[in-house]
N, C-alpha and C positions, 0 to 999 in steps of 0.2 A: 727539268723538262721531261726526262725519261720516266720519272715517277708518275707524272700525270698521264703519260701514254700507257703505262702499266695499269693504272687505275681504270682508264677508259676501256682497255682490253679486258680487264677482269669483269667489268659490268656488262660488256657485250657478251662475254662467255656465259655469264649467269643468265642474262636475258635469253640467249639462245637455248640454254637448257630448259628454262621455264616454258618457253614457247614450244619446244619439242615435247615436253611432258603434257602440255595442254592438248596438243594435236593428237598425241598417243591416247590420252584419255577420251577424247572425242571419238576417235576411231574405235576404241574398245566399247564405248557405249553404243555406237551404231551397230557393231557386230552383235552385242548382247541382245539388242532389240530384235534381231533376226532369228535368234535361237528360241526354241520352245522349252518349257519346263518339263522335266521328266521325273520319274518316281524317286530317283536318287536325291535330287535337290528338294523335292517336296517332303520327303521323309525327314531330312535334316531340319526343315522348317517346323515340322510337327514335333520333332524331338526337342527342339529349342523351346517351343511353347510348353511342352510337358515339363521340362526342367524349370521353367519360370513359374509354373503352377505348383511346384513343390516336389516333383518326382525326380530328385537329384540322382538317384541310383538307377533310373530307368526300369523300375519294376514293371513287368508285363510286356516289355519290349524284347523282341528277338533281334540281337545284334549280329553283325557280320564279324569276321575276323579282323577287319580293318577298322581301327578306331579313328574317328575324326574329331574327338574331343579336344585334342591338343593343338589342332591346326584350324579347322574350319568352324567349329562350334562356337567359338567366341564371337565371330562376326554375326552368326545367326542369332545368338542370344541378344546381342545389342540391337540388331535390326528388329527382332520380334518384340523386344521391350518397347521400342519407340514407335514402330509402325503397326505391329499386329500381324496377323496371318493374312497375307495377300499375295497375289501372283507377282507383284513388283519386287518381292524379296528375292526372286530368282537372280536379279541383278547383283545382289550382294554375294550370292553363291559364285557367280562367275568372276566377280571382282576379287574375291578371296583366292580364286585359282590363279588370277593374273599376278597377285602379290607373291604367292608361293611359287 
């Protein structure tokens, strides 16, 4: 009988975590919709597009001292490959910030 209570409690905990994550994701999406795109995020979107078009070493680009290639650029590359260049890609920028 105790094992059955433990199993029910385990599933209740898992369900609570899933519901909490869904609520948090909904909150993040609502906050992201209120924010405007700035030049930092649009620059990363253009860089991802340029990389996908063959400019792997970013020739002709002036880069800052901070490199986003190991953290954020992977998300932008995937998003630009599937969606293309559009303002909705800003969501992926802020989502990657939430992950890190």
